[in-house]
C-alpha positions, 0 to 999 in steps of 0.5 A, spaced: 765 616 754 765 623 756 771 625 751 766 622 745 760 626 748 765 632 748 767 631 741 760 631 738 758 638 742 763 643 740 761 650 739 760 649 732 756 643 732 752 646 737 750 652 732 748 647 727 743 643 732 741 650 734 740 652 726 736 646 725 731 647 731 730 654 728 729 652 721 724 647 724 721 653 728 720 657 722 717 652 718 712 650 723 710 658 725 709 660 718 706 654 716 700 655 720 700 662 718 700 662 710 696 657 706 699 652 702 706 653 705 708 646 705 706 645 697 711 642 692 711 649 689 714 652 695 719 646 696 722 647 689 722 654 689 726 654 696 731 649 694 733 652 687 734 658 690 738 655 696 742 651 692 745 657 688 746 661 695 749 655 698 754 654 693 757 661 693 756 661 701 761 655 701 766 659 697 765 665 701 766 660 707 773 658 705 775 665 705 772 667 711 776 661 715 782 665 713 780 672 716 778 675 710 772 677 706 770 676 699 765 682 697 765 680 689 761 674 689 755 677 687 758 681 682 762 674 679 755 671 679 752 676 675 758 677 670 758 669 669 751 668 668 751 674 663 757 672 660 755 664 659 748 666 657 751 670 651 755 665 649 750 659 649 745 664 646 750 665 640 752 657 640 746 653 642 750 647 640 755 648 646 755 642 651 753 643 658 759 640 661 763 646 657 758 651 659 759 649 666 767 649 665 766 656 662 763 659 668 767 656 673 773 658 669 771 665 669 769 665 676 776 662 678 779 668 674 776 673 677 777 670 684 785 669 682 785 677 681 782 678 688 787 673 691 793 676 687 791 683 690 790 681 697 795 675 698 801 678 694 799 686 694 797 686 701 791 690 700 786 689 706 780 684 703 775 688 705 777 694 701 780 690 695 774 686 694 769 692 695 773 696 689 773 690 685 766 689 686 764 695 683 770 694 677 767 687 675 760 690 675 762 696 671 765 691 666 759 688 665 755 694 664 760 697 660 760 691 655 759 693 648 753 688 647 746 689 648 744 689 656 740 683 656 740 675 656 733 672 653 731 666 655 728 663 649 734 664 645 738 659 650 738 652 648 733 647 651 737 644 656 738 650 660 731 652 660 729 645 662 735 644 667 732 648 673 725 644 673 728 637 671 726 632 677 732 627 678 727 623 683 722 624 688 721 623 695 714 623 698 712 627 692 717 633 693 722 633 687 730 633 687 732 637 682 739 638 679 741 644 682 740 641 689 744 635 687 750 640 685 749 644 692 750 637 695 756 635 691 759 641 693 758 640 700 760 633 700 767 635 697 768 641 701 766 638 707 772 633 706 777 638 704 776 642 710 775 637 715 780 632 712 785 635 708 792 639 710 789 645 706 783 645 710 787 645 716 791 650 714 785 655 713 783 654 720 790 655 722 791 661 718 784 664 721 786 663 728 792 666 728 795 669 721 802 671 724 803 664 728 801 660 722 806 665 718 812 664 723 811 656 723 813 656 716 806 655 713 805 658 706 800 663 708 800 667 702 799 661 697 793 658 701 789 665 702 790 666 694 787 659 693 781 660 697 780 666 693 780 662 687 776 657 689 771 662 692 771 665 685 770 658 682 764 657 686 761 663 685 762 662 677 758 655 678 753 659 682 752 664 676 751 658 671 746 655 676 743 663 676 742 663 669 739 656 669 734 658 674 732 665 671 733 665 664 732 672 663 738 676 665 740 684 665 746 687 667 743 687 674 743 680 675 745 678 682 746 685 685 746 685 692 747 677 693 753 678 697 749 680 703 745 674 702 751 670 702 755 673 707 749 672 712 748 665 710 755 664 712 755 668 718 748 665 721 751 658 719 756 659 724 762 661 720 767 666 724 766 673 722 773 673 725 776 667 722 778 660 724 772 656 725 765 654 721 763 648 717 760 647 710 754 644 713 753 650 717 753 655 711 748 650 707 743 651 713 745 658 714 743 659 706 736 655 707 734 659 713 736 666 710 732 664 704 726 661 708 726 667 712 726 671 705 720 668 702 716 667 708 717 675 710 715 677 703 709 673 703 706 673 710 708 681 712 707 683 705 714 687 706 718 690 700 725 688 698 728 694 702 726 691 709 728 684 707 735 687 706 735 691 712 733 685 716 738 681 713 743 686 715 740 686 722 741 678 722 748 679 720 750 684 726 746 679 731 750 673 728 757 677 729 755 679 736 753 672 738 759 669 735 764 675 739 760 674 746 756 667 746 760 662 742 767 665 744 765 664 751 763 657 749 769 655 746 773 658 752 769 653 756 770 647 751 777 648 751 778 648 758 774 642 759 778 639 754 785 641 758 782 638 764 780 631 761 787 631 758 790 633 764 786 627 768 788 622 763 795 624 764 795 624 771 791 617 771 797 614 766 802 617 771 799 613 777 799 607 773 806 607 772 808 609 779 804 603 781 807 598 776 814 601 779 812 599 786 
């Protein structure tokens, strides 16, 4: 019984519960301060934006689990959204499945470049992705084409997808973007929790040298994490195009801050080795909720919202390095005591049988 209770109250689960509590507290506080806060329009706006950030944050989570960082995700979203926007504007008959596949493939290609440089070139991920972030954005800015995607040139399905309603719950619409985010959540929750590849991500992040010495394919695993991060950023770029329609070469600039904030606030370890996809989704929801609430309630500029997100990242990393680490140590010791107690009990039973 106690072992079952402990399995549900790991530090990662505690972070998820605390996030749910904080999100409810934010809802209640700002709902009492802002008129019309609980409207359908606000719900649809938040869920659409959260869906994009959450999908990209789940890709970032795969990289963070290996004790690496991907700062290129904002640029990949922007490049993909702009590139696919230009393609579908010129070829209105392109099927939606082909457009989504093109976006995911474009993102995966850029993610593969990141993976090669970091996994096989041995360049620290922070330095490599900081440089490649600028390279990808420069390619977009320097492309020999006009610097804007115009919504009215896009095919109708692109313009209608963001506002389409698959079904409604209590008058609140469930959009395709939200469903895409939930499908990605389901897939990668299963990958990280049950597949061997997911266990390797946690093992590498916990102790890269031990994983390498144990014969684990560290380079290949990290490379694939960057490819998947790029692919999900590409999918996020397609969702960004659907959500906004009109784009410039500055599309999604700075999104990497929101994405990393969502993952870290959601309990993904800034130093690798732990975190969940559900936490990343909840972190994205909390970040976007605070973003919208602060802008409407305090009437502050985007600059100060960015500063607030930076402070939130710093706070989350501090909590991880001090409080959560301490909780993990306590939990590990309690597990060792439980295992020891079970072993002692089993030994006692063997002795009594022998007697």
